LUMDOBA-497997 format. One record per residue: residue number from 0; residue in three letters; y, z, x of N, C-alpha, C in turn. Coordinates in Angstrom, 3 decimals. Layout:
N
PT   k   r       ny       nz       nx      cay      caz      cax       cy       cz       cx
PT NUM ALA        Y        Z        X        Y        Z        X        Y        Z        X
...
END
This chain:
105
PT   k   r       ny       nz       nx      cay      caz      cax       cy       cz       cx
PT   0 UNK    0.520   -7.220   -5.328    0.095   -8.195   -4.345   -1.351   -8.554   -4.652
PT   1 UNK   -1.634   -9.813   -4.596   -2.977  -10.291   -4.894   -3.868  -10.180   -3.667
PT   2 UNK   -5.108   -9.732   -3.912   -6.061   -9.609   -2.809   -6.370  -10.950   -2.161
PT   3 UNK   -6.230  -12.014   -2.921   -6.550  -13.332   -2.383   -5.333  -14.062   -1.813
PT   4 UNK   -4.252  -13.345   -1.580   -3.034  -13.943   -1.031   -3.277  -14.308    0.431
PT   5 UNK   -3.241  -15.597    0.774   -3.517  -16.001    2.160   -2.496  -15.478    3.165
PT   6 UNK   -1.304  -15.116    2.687   -0.285  -14.597    3.606   -0.705  -13.256    4.196
PT   7 UNK   -1.439  -12.460    3.418   -1.908  -11.163    3.901   -2.811  -11.348    5.121
PT   8 UNK   -3.768  -12.264    5.021   -4.675  -12.541    6.147   -3.901  -13.093    7.343
PT   9 UNK   -2.979  -13.996    7.082   -2.203  -14.585    8.177   -1.365  -13.528    8.897
PT  10 UNK   -0.757  -12.637    8.133    0.038  -11.570    8.757   -0.879  -10.639    9.530
PT  11 UNK   -2.052  -10.346    8.996   -3.028   -9.529    9.727   -3.399  -10.169   11.051
PT  12 UNK   -3.618  -11.490   11.052   -3.926  -12.211   12.292   -2.750  -12.136   13.267
PT  13 UNK   -1.545  -12.306   12.750   -0.355  -12.234   13.604   -0.237  -10.862   14.261
PT  14 UNK   -0.442   -9.814   13.472   -0.292   -8.458   13.990   -1.350   -8.174   15.048
PT  15 UNK   -2.551   -8.681   14.853   -3.603   -8.505   15.861   -3.191   -9.146   17.181
PT  16 UNK   -2.617  -10.329   17.122   -2.164  -11.019   18.339   -1.040  -10.252   19.031
PT  17 UNK   -0.241   -9.533   18.242    0.888   -8.771   18.793    0.508   -7.336   19.148
PT  18 UNK   -0.769   -6.986   18.965   -1.226   -5.638   19.287   -0.797   -4.601   18.264
PT  19 UNK   -0.532   -5.049   17.035   -0.110   -4.160   15.969   -1.098   -4.256   14.816
PT  20 UNK   -0.779   -3.654   13.710   -1.638   -3.737   12.543   -0.870   -3.405   11.284
PT  21 UNK   -1.444   -3.768   10.152   -0.894   -3.404    8.856   -1.375   -1.986    8.567
PT  22 UNK   -0.442   -1.073    8.372   -0.827    0.318    8.132   -0.927    0.650    6.657
PT  23 UNK   -0.185   -0.086    5.822   -0.179    0.233    4.399    0.315   -0.979    3.628
PT  24 UNK   -0.274   -1.223    2.478    0.201   -2.250    1.559    0.536   -1.567    0.241
PT  25 UNK    1.737   -1.792   -0.254    2.167   -1.201   -1.523    2.936   -2.253   -2.302
PT  26 UNK    2.428   -2.576   -3.482    2.999   -3.624   -4.315    3.117   -4.898   -3.478
PT  27 UNK    4.321   -5.399   -3.236    4.452   -6.638   -2.455    4.930   -6.383   -1.025
PT  28 UNK    4.836   -5.132   -0.564    5.302   -4.779    0.774    4.125   -4.508    1.704
PT  29 UNK    4.243   -4.981    2.939    3.270   -4.693    3.993    3.980   -3.896    5.078
PT  30 UNK    3.488   -2.698    5.318    4.068   -1.835    6.335    3.279   -2.018    7.622
PT  31 UNK    3.996   -2.162    8.717    3.403   -2.489   10.003    3.493   -1.280   10.932
PT  32 UNK    2.465   -1.122   11.740    2.387   -0.032   12.705    3.718    0.153   13.441
PT  33 UNK    4.153    1.382   13.564    5.380    1.811   14.257    6.666    1.504   13.483
PT  34 UNK    6.563    0.837   12.330    7.719    0.561   11.460    8.854   -0.215   12.132
PT  35 UNK    8.542   -1.025   13.126    9.587   -1.857   13.739   10.083   -2.917   12.762
PT  36 UNK    9.184   -3.336   11.868    9.509   -4.328   10.855    8.493   -4.193    9.731
PT  37 UNK    8.781   -4.827    8.599    7.848   -4.882    7.486    7.982   -6.241    6.821
PT  38 UNK    7.041   -6.534    5.945    7.054   -7.807    5.236    7.056   -7.576    3.736
PT  39 UNK    7.817   -8.419    3.028    7.770   -8.477    1.577    7.211   -9.842    1.211
PT  40 UNK    6.174   -9.847    0.354    5.505  -11.100    0.048    5.978  -11.751   -1.246
PT  41 UNK    6.326  -11.009   -2.251    6.710  -11.613   -3.520    5.491  -12.152   -4.256
PT  42 UNK    5.696  -12.615   -5.479    4.589  -13.033   -6.340    4.071  -14.434   -6.063
PT  43 UNK    4.881  -15.312   -5.514    4.489  -16.705   -5.281    3.699  -16.808   -3.980
PT  44 UNK    2.377  -17.021   -4.079    1.559  -17.045   -2.860    1.884  -18.228   -1.959
PT  45 UNK    2.635  -19.198   -2.478    3.080  -20.313   -1.642    4.470  -20.062   -1.060
PT  46 UNK    5.063  -18.937   -1.432    6.401  -18.604   -0.954    6.362  -17.987    0.436
PT  47 UNK    7.529  -17.749    0.993    7.588  -17.191    2.349    7.289  -15.697    2.380
PT  48 UNK    6.869  -15.244    3.524    6.816  -13.814    3.819    8.196  -13.464    4.365
PT  49 UNK    8.814  -12.457    3.811   10.157  -12.079    4.240   10.035  -10.888    5.183
PT  50 UNK   10.515  -11.064    6.403   10.456  -10.015    7.428   11.766   -9.238    7.416
PT  51 UNK   11.648   -7.916    7.350   12.795   -7.030    7.468   12.629   -6.228    8.744
PT  52 UNK   13.689   -6.120    9.519   13.669   -5.427   10.801   14.312   -4.055   10.659
PT  53 UNK   13.751   -3.076   11.340   14.213   -1.698   11.228   15.600   -1.544   11.846
PT  54 UNK   16.509   -0.955   11.093   17.882   -0.762   11.555   17.945    0.156   12.776
PT  55 UNK   16.894    0.974   12.979   16.881    1.888   14.120   16.497    1.200   15.429
PT  56 UNK   15.992   -0.026   15.356   15.734   -0.795   16.579   17.069   -1.236   17.168
PT  57 UNK   17.085   -1.497   18.457   18.292   -2.071   19.060   18.385   -3.543   18.648
PT  58 UNK   19.581   -4.120   18.692   19.694   -5.548   18.393   18.798   -6.406   19.297
PT  59 UNK   18.665   -6.011   20.551   17.810   -6.756   21.483   16.342   -6.667   21.072
PT  60 UNK   15.923   -5.477   20.636   14.541   -5.319   20.157   14.305   -6.185   18.922
PT  61 UNK   15.253   -6.168   17.986   15.088   -6.971   16.780   15.051   -8.457   17.092
PT  62 UNK   15.867   -8.899   18.026   15.817  -10.312   18.438   14.445  -10.654   19.005
PT  63 UNK   13.897   -9.774   19.835   12.585  -10.005   20.444   11.480   -9.983   19.378
PT  64 UNK   11.546   -9.021   18.449   10.552   -8.962   17.373   10.605  -10.232   16.527
PT  65 UNK   11.805  -10.650   16.155   11.950  -11.823   15.306   11.432  -13.074   16.004
PT  66 UNK   11.722  -13.207   17.291   11.226  -14.367   18.050    9.701  -14.360   18.116
PT  67 UNK    9.106  -13.184   18.372    7.641  -13.087   18.438    7.020  -13.369   17.082
PT  68 UNK    7.626  -12.851   16.013    7.103  -13.094   14.672    7.192  -14.568   14.301
PT  69 UNK    8.310  -15.197   14.608    8.475  -16.622   14.302    7.450  -17.457   15.054
PT  70 UNK    7.205  -17.116   16.321    6.231  -17.845   17.128    4.826  -17.703   16.542
PT  71 UNK    4.437  -16.477   16.203    3.101  -16.248   15.643    2.973  -16.840   14.238
PT  72 UNK    4.036  -16.787   13.443    4.005  -17.364   12.093    3.761  -18.871   12.165
PT  73 UNK    4.393  -19.516   13.133    4.193  -20.955   13.304    2.738  -21.260   13.647
PT  74 UNK    2.134  -20.429   14.491    0.751  -20.650   14.912   -0.235  -20.534   13.747
PT  75 UNK    0.042  -19.644   12.796   -0.877  -19.459   11.663   -0.384  -20.189   10.408
PT  76 UNK    0.656  -21.002   10.567    1.229  -21.804    9.479    1.673  -20.944    8.304
PT  77 UNK    2.421  -19.891    8.636    2.985  -18.993    7.638    4.475  -19.265    7.506
PT  78 UNK    4.930  -19.494    6.293    6.366  -19.609    6.048    6.948  -18.201    6.117
PT  79 UNK    7.952  -18.025    6.946    8.553  -16.714    7.134   10.060  -16.831    7.125
PT  80 UNK   10.722  -15.857    6.510   12.179  -15.795    6.497   12.622  -14.436    7.015
PT  81 UNK   13.794  -14.401    7.623   14.405  -13.147    8.053   15.185  -12.580    6.879
PT  82 UNK   14.759  -11.414    6.402   15.436  -10.783    5.275   16.572   -9.863    5.679
PT  83 UNK   16.715   -9.630    6.977   17.764   -8.732    7.446   17.180   -7.406    7.903
PT  84 UNK   17.904   -6.343    7.640   17.525   -5.012    8.128   17.034   -4.122    6.991
PT  85 UNK   16.303   -3.082    7.371   15.905   -2.065    6.402   15.948   -0.701    7.073
PT  86 UNK   15.975    0.328    6.223   15.951    1.713    6.687   14.971    2.463    5.792
PT  87 UNK   14.206    3.365    6.400   13.349    4.280    5.651   14.043    5.632    5.654
PT  88 UNK   14.160    6.225    4.471   14.754    7.554    4.415   13.987    8.404    3.415
PT  89 UNK   14.072    9.705    3.591   13.408   10.634    2.687   14.077   10.569    1.324
PT  90 UNK   13.247   10.676    0.290   13.757   10.639   -1.078   13.226   11.849   -1.828
PT  91 UNK   14.049   12.858   -1.946   13.643   14.047   -2.678   12.676   14.910   -1.894
PT  92 UNK   11.956   15.728   -2.624   11.016   16.658   -2.003    9.664   15.992   -1.802
PT  93 UNK    8.885   16.578   -0.925    7.546   16.059   -0.682    7.548   14.938    0.333
PT  94 UNK    6.578   14.085    0.212    6.415   12.982    1.168    6.971   11.675    0.637
PT  95 UNK    7.901   11.726   -0.290    8.462   10.510   -0.871    9.448    9.865    0.093
PT  96 UNK    9.324    8.560    0.214   10.226    7.789    1.062   10.907    6.719    0.229
PT  97 UNK   12.066    6.321    0.684   12.825    5.279    0.013   13.169    4.209    1.039
PT  98 UNK   13.069    2.953    0.628   13.477    1.848    1.486   14.858    1.386    1.055
PT  99 UNK   15.714    1.195    2.026   17.051    0.664    1.771   17.164   -0.645    2.537
PT 100 UNK   17.455   -1.729    1.823   17.516   -3.037    2.463   18.958   -3.427    2.755
PT 101 UNK   19.159   -3.977    3.961   20.454   -4.401    4.465   21.510   -3.306    4.330
PT 102 UNK   21.169   -2.108    4.858   22.117   -0.991    4.786   23.248   -1.168    5.788
PT 103 UNK   24.360   -0.522    5.485   25.411   -0.463    6.494   25.030    0.655    7.450
PT 104 UNK   25.472    0.558    8.675   25.113    1.558    9.687   25.606    2.863    9.272
END
């Protein structure tokens, strides 16, 4: 992820408005406080930010998160897409984690 990617700043502004924050950035992923959702940015700085919602949230929570994210994205002129669901799970020994996108329940 490029330090000069304007999507990073826009997502930071969105999270501040929602009372959240970016807790970690790794490669093209932005991890958000409480892990309710995360963003994947990709290499094209003009491309959309892809929001993934945590499979452990209720469907109602995910609907509310997605609506709030879409509203804030519009305000900061961020292109955003819904990427579906994700799950965080332990991977091996230690503190290693693995992300699984669009998992089955």
